[in-house]
N, C-alpha and C positions, 0 to 999 in steps of 0.2 A: 857657498853662498846660501844663506838661510832664506826660507820663504815665509818671513814673518810680516810681510806687508810693507817693509821699508821701501823707500823710493829707490828706483834703479838709477844707476849713473847715466846721465845724458837724457833723462826723461823726468821732467819735474812734475808733470801732471797731464791731465787731459787737455787737448788743444781746442776742443769744441765744447760749446755750451749745449744746453738743452735745445732740442728742435722745437721750432714754433708749431703750434697746433695747425693741422690741415684745415683750411677754410674753403668753403665752396665759393667760387667766383661766379656770380650770376651772369656776368657778361660772357664769360667763356662757355658756360652751360647753354646760354641762349644761342650763341653761334653754333655750338655743336648740334643742338636740336634743329636749328634752321638748316644746317648742312645736311642732316639726316633726312629732313622733310624734302629738301630740294632733290636729293638723290632718289628718294622714293617716287616723287612726282616725275622726275626725268625718266626713270625706268618704266613707269606706266605709259608715258607719252611715247617712248621708243617702241614699246609693245604695240600700242595703238597704231603708230606710224607703219610698222611692219604689216600689221593686219590689214589696215585700210589701203596701204600701197598695193598689196597683193589683190585686194578686191577691186581696186581701180584699174589695174592691168587686165583683170578678167572682165571688166566692163560692168561690174555690179557694185552695189553699195553706194556710199555717199560720193564717191568720185575723187578726182584729183584735187579739187579745192580743199576738201576735208583733209586729205593726205598732206597737202602743203601746209595747212594751218597747224596740224598736229606736229609736223616736222619742225616748223619754225618755233613752236612752243617748246619743243624738246631742246633746241639749240639755245634758246633764251634761258631756259631753266638750268642747263648745264653751265652757261656763262655766269649766271647768278650764283650758282653753287661754288664755282671756282673763285669768284670774287669774295664770297664768304670765307672760303678757306684761306685766302690771302689776308683778309682782315683778322681772322683767328690767329694766323701765324704772327702778325704784327702785335696783336694783343698779348700773346703769351711770351713775346720776346724772341721768337725764332728769326725774325727779319726786322729790319729797320726801315725808315723812310728812304726813298730814293735820293741819291746825291743831287744837289742842285747843279744845273748846267752853268749858272752864272757865278758860281763861287770861285774865287781865285785861290790857288794853292799857296798857303802861307807857311 
């Protein structure tokens, strides 16, 4: 068999066309930046909660009210970040909408 560029038996040609150019999706980038910001703020709030919780137990510093407020903020920030992750997952096609409870199987 010569190597003169003739078509091989059983393979007529390439099965794929050219790849489309990579485009930045602004919605995906916005979700990614928001998730990163949420994770950074969550980390800061957890750090402050640990620090202020130790100070509150020792009887010094802003006390239990500040510890509780920072802890609640950390919980809400984590919840918001996880909601953003689920929205990003749906946007890029990793998950779909939840099935309807009232749909009948056809």
